[in-house]
matplotlib code that plots the C-alpha trace (Angstrom):
import matplotlib.pyplot as plt

x = [161.9, 158.6, 160.5, 162.5, 159.3, 157.5, 160.6, 160.6, 156.8, 157.2, 160.6, 159.9, 157.1, 159.3, 162.2, 159.8, 158.3, 161.8, 163.2, 160.3, 161.5, 165.2, 167.3, 171.0, 172.9, 176.1, 177.1, 179.8, 180.6, 182.8, 183.7, 184.9, 187.0, 188.1, 189.7, 188.7, 189.9, 193.5, 195.2, 198.0, 195.8, 194.7, 196.6, 195.6, 193.4, 190.5, 190.3, 188.1, 188.3, 186.3, 183.9, 182.6, 180.7, 177.9, 174.5, 171.9, 168.4, 165.7, 162.2, 160.3, 157.4, 156.6, 158.3, 160.8, 163.9, 167.2, 170.2, 173.9, 176.7, 180.2, 182.3, 185.9, 186.4, 189.3, 190.0, 192.4, 194.0, 197.1, 199.5, 201.9, 205.0, 208.2, 211.7, 214.5, 218.2, 221.1, 224.6, 227.7, 229.9, 233.7, 233.6, 231.4, 228.3, 225.0, 223.1, 219.5, 217.2, 213.6, 211.7, 207.9, 206.8, 203.2, 202.2, 199.0, 198.0, 195.7, 193.9, 192.1, 189.3, 187.0, 183.8, 180.6, 177.5, 174.3, 171.2, 167.5, 165.9, 162.6, 160.8, 158.5, 156.7, 153.6, 155.3, 157.7, 160.6, 162.4, 164.3, 166.3, 168.6, 170.8, 172.8, 176.4, 179.5, 182.8, 185.9, 189.2, 192.2, 193.6, 196.6, 197.9, 200.2, 201.9, 202.9, 205.3, 206.0, 208.8, 209.7, 212.1, 210.4, 211.5, 213.4, 211.3, 212.9, 213.2, 210.7, 210.6, 207.0, 207.7, 207.3, 207.2, 204.1, 201.8, 203.0, 201.6, 200.3, 201.2, 200.2, 196.5, 194.8, 193.6, 190.0, 187.4, 183.7, 180.9, 177.4, 176.1, 173.1, 171.8, 169.0, 168.2, 165.8, 165.0, 164.1, 162.2, 163.5, 161.2, 159.8, 163.3, 165.7, 166.1, 168.5, 169.2, 171.1, 172.1, 174.0, 175.5, 177.6, 179.9, 180.8, 183.7, 183.6, 186.9, 190.2, 192.3, 195.6, 196.5, 200.1, 199.4, 200.9, 204.3, 204.0, 202.9, 199.4, 196.0, 192.7, 191.4, 191.6, 188.4, 187.3, 184.3, 183.4, 180.5, 179.5, 177.7, 176.5, 174.9, 173.4, 172.0, 169.5, 167.9, 164.9, 165.4]
y = [111.7, 110.2, 107.6, 110.2, 112.2, 109.1, 108.3, 111.8, 111.6, 108.4, 109.1, 112.6, 111.7, 108.9, 111.3, 113.8, 111.2, 110.2, 113.7, 114.8, 112.3, 113.3, 115.8, 116.6, 118.7, 120.2, 119.6, 121.2, 121.6, 120.5, 117.1, 116.2, 113.0, 110.6, 107.2, 104.5, 101.1, 100.3, 101.9, 103.0, 106.0, 107.0, 110.2, 111.1, 114.2, 114.5, 117.4, 119.3, 119.0, 119.8, 117.9, 118.7, 116.7, 115.8, 114.2, 112.4, 111.5, 109.4, 109.5, 106.2, 107.9, 111.6, 111.0, 108.2, 108.2, 106.7, 109.0, 108.8, 111.1, 111.3, 113.3, 114.5, 114.2, 115.4, 113.6, 115.3, 114.4, 115.4, 114.0, 115.7, 113.9, 114.7, 113.6, 114.2, 113.8, 114.2, 115.1, 116.4, 119.4, 119.6, 119.8, 116.7, 118.8, 117.5, 119.3, 118.4, 119.1, 118.3, 118.9, 118.9, 117.8, 118.4, 116.5, 117.2, 114.3, 114.8, 112.0, 112.9, 110.4, 109.9, 108.5, 107.0, 106.7, 105.0, 105.7, 105.3, 108.7, 109.3, 112.7, 113.5, 116.4, 118.4, 119.6, 116.7, 119.1, 117.0, 113.9, 111.0, 108.8, 105.8, 103.3, 102.3, 104.2, 103.2, 105.4, 105.3, 107.0, 109.2, 110.7, 111.5, 114.2, 115.0, 118.5, 118.9, 121.7, 121.4, 123.6, 123.3, 123.0, 122.5, 119.3, 116.1, 112.8, 110.5, 107.6, 104.7, 105.5, 109.0, 109.4, 112.3, 110.9, 108.0, 104.8, 103.8, 107.3, 106.9, 103.2, 103.5, 101.0, 102.6, 101.4, 101.9, 101.0, 101.5, 102.7, 106.2, 107.8, 111.4, 113.8, 117.2, 119.6, 120.9, 124.4, 125.2, 128.2, 127.7, 124.9, 124.1, 124.7, 124.2, 124.1, 121.5, 121.2, 117.8, 116.2, 112.9, 110.3, 108.0, 105.1, 103.0, 99.3, 98.4, 98.0, 100.7, 99.7, 96.1, 96.2, 97.2, 93.9, 95.2, 97.6, 95.0, 96.3, 94.9, 96.2, 97.3, 101.0, 102.3, 105.7, 107.9, 111.2, 113.6, 115.8, 119.1, 119.4, 122.3, 121.4, 123.1, 120.9, 121.2, 119.3, 117.8]
z = [-96.5, -95.3, -93.3, -91.4, -90.8, -89.4, -87.2, -85.8, -85.1, -83.1, -81.4, -80.2, -77.7, -76.3, -75.7, -74.2, -71.9, -70.6, -70.4, -68.2, -65.6, -65.6, -63.8, -64.1, -61.7, -60.4, -56.8, -54.6, -51.0, -48.1, -46.7, -43.2, -43.4, -40.6, -40.5, -38.0, -36.9, -36.0, -33.0, -35.4, -36.4, -32.8, -33.0, -36.5, -36.7, -39.1, -41.6, -44.0, -47.7, -50.8, -53.0, -56.5, -59.1, -61.4, -60.6, -62.7, -61.4, -63.0, -61.5, -61.2, -59.5, -58.5, -55.1, -55.8, -58.0, -58.7, -58.5, -59.3, -58.3, -59.9, -57.5, -57.0, -53.3, -51.2, -47.9, -45.5, -42.2, -40.2, -37.8, -35.4, -34.2, -32.3, -32.9, -30.3, -30.4, -27.9, -29.1, -27.4, -28.1, -27.9, -24.1, -23.8, -22.8, -24.0, -26.8, -26.6, -29.5, -30.3, -33.6, -34.0, -37.4, -38.6, -41.7, -43.7, -45.8, -48.8, -50.6, -53.9, -54.7, -57.7, -56.3, -57.9, -55.8, -56.8, -54.6, -54.2, -53.4, -51.6, -51.4, -48.6, -46.9, -47.9, -51.1, -51.6, -51.0, -48.3, -49.3, -48.0, -50.1, -49.7, -51.6, -52.4, -53.2, -54.9, -54.7, -56.5, -55.0, -57.8, -56.0, -52.5, -51.2, -47.9, -46.8, -43.9, -41.5, -38.9, -36.0, -33.0, -29.6, -26.0, -25.5, -25.1, -24.0, -26.9, -27.0, -29.4, -30.5, -31.6, -35.4, -37.8, -39.5, -38.9, -40.6, -43.9, -44.6, -48.3, -48.5, -49.1, -51.4, -54.6, -54.1, -51.4, -51.2, -48.7, -48.1, -48.4, -46.6, -47.0, -46.1, -47.5, -49.0, -52.5, -53.5, -56.8, -58.8, -61.8, -63.9, -65.2, -62.4, -58.7, -55.8, -53.1, -49.9, -48.4, -45.6, -46.7, -44.9, -46.9, -44.6, -45.9, -45.5, -47.1, -45.4, -47.0, -45.5, -45.3, -43.9, -40.3, -39.0, -40.1, -37.1, -34.6, -34.5, -35.6, -36.9, -40.3, -41.3, -42.9, -44.1, -43.3, -44.8, -44.0, -46.9, -47.0, -50.6, -52.4, -55.7, -58.8, -60.7, -64.1, -65.4, -68.9]

ax = plt.figure().add_subplot(projection="3d")
ax.plot(x, y, z, "-o")
ax.set_aspect("equal")
plt.show()
């Protein structure tokens, strides 16, 4: 019994020492995703998605910390293409038809970011952070809407969706940079708002040469994050 009492006496201050330097949090918000690189995605439109996750922060100094985020991030884009056809009726008269197809592509990622965070300002309420991010593509989905439009002459380059929309690699990595502000609620809780940019450095599609084009395709996403933080 004495051994347990002695262990508690020694371990409790250590736990308290570390817990005073830690924060955990919940983050949520919106992300605006784009893809850059190859000309094969020149006509692809960027889109908004959602992001939600957990954060863990450990303070090395009153205004300097290490922070990790584990997020579920949705990256969206869309592509509009036209397909045309000419057929003939029983009297050999041409029947011209064009269909416009809009595809919305959704990519659901699990991402892990590890950053150094620096607080500044009179009350240390403003902050900047930066580091690396790794993302794993969990699943992707394409939603299609088709409608008939005025006839457009067929062209070889017309497509219903951009090539390789469903051929993304399952892993992506890059750098992340953010700036924001913290708001204190009380001694235990606080809020934060942050603008963060996740700049992908990995080529997420490797088969562009199949379509007689060159260039890597890389991701970029700008996040607006609202966070709830709790001191441990």
